[in-house]
N, C-alpha and C positions, 0 to 999 in steps of 0.2 A: 653539243653532243649529249646523247642520253647516257644514263648510267648503264652499265653492263647488266643485261637481263631485265631491264625495266622498260617494257614497251609503252607504258603510259606517259612517258616524258614528252612525247610529241603529239599526244592526243588533242591538246587544246589548240595548237596552231594548225593541225590538220583539219580540225573542225572549222576553224576560222576560214581556212583556204576553201573548204567545201562551200561554205556560205558565200564567200566572195565570188567564186566561180558561178554558182547557181543564181545568185541575185544580181550581180553586177555585169557579168560577162556572158550571160546565157545566150543572147542573140547577137553577139559581137564577134566578128572574125578578127582574130589576133593579127593576121597579116595586114589588115587595113588600118591598124593604129600605129602611130609613131610612139617612140619610147616616152616622150613627154605626155602624150595622151593617156598612155597606160598608167603613168605615175599619177596623173590628175584623177583618173578613175579610182585608183586604189586609195589615194588620200581622201577623196570624197566619201568613199565607202567606209573607211575607218572612222571618219567623223560621224557619219550616219549610224554606224554600228554602235559607237560609244555614247552617242547623245540622243538619238531619235528612235532607234529600233526597239519595239516593245520586247521585253525579255520575260520568258516564262519563269525562269529561275528567280526573278525579282517580283513575283506575284503579278505579272502582266502590267508592270509599271514601266514608264520610260526611265532609262538610267538616271537622267538628270533629276526627275521628280523623286525617284527612290532615294537618291543621295540627299536631297533636301529634307525628305521625310525622316531619314535616319539621323540627321544632324540635330 
């Protein structure tokens, strides 16, 4: 739950959901997927998002490379 009067509490997850829908499920009909298939798609996207997707906020580095560079 967000704090009262703070609309920014959900901004991060809403942004993630927006990316997930536009990048992973753009051309997929939800009715055609089983629950297990949706779970697999989401888990695959989370791995991609955290490990392989180039991030502007990280200076256009891959998250794994940025982590190694920072260490």
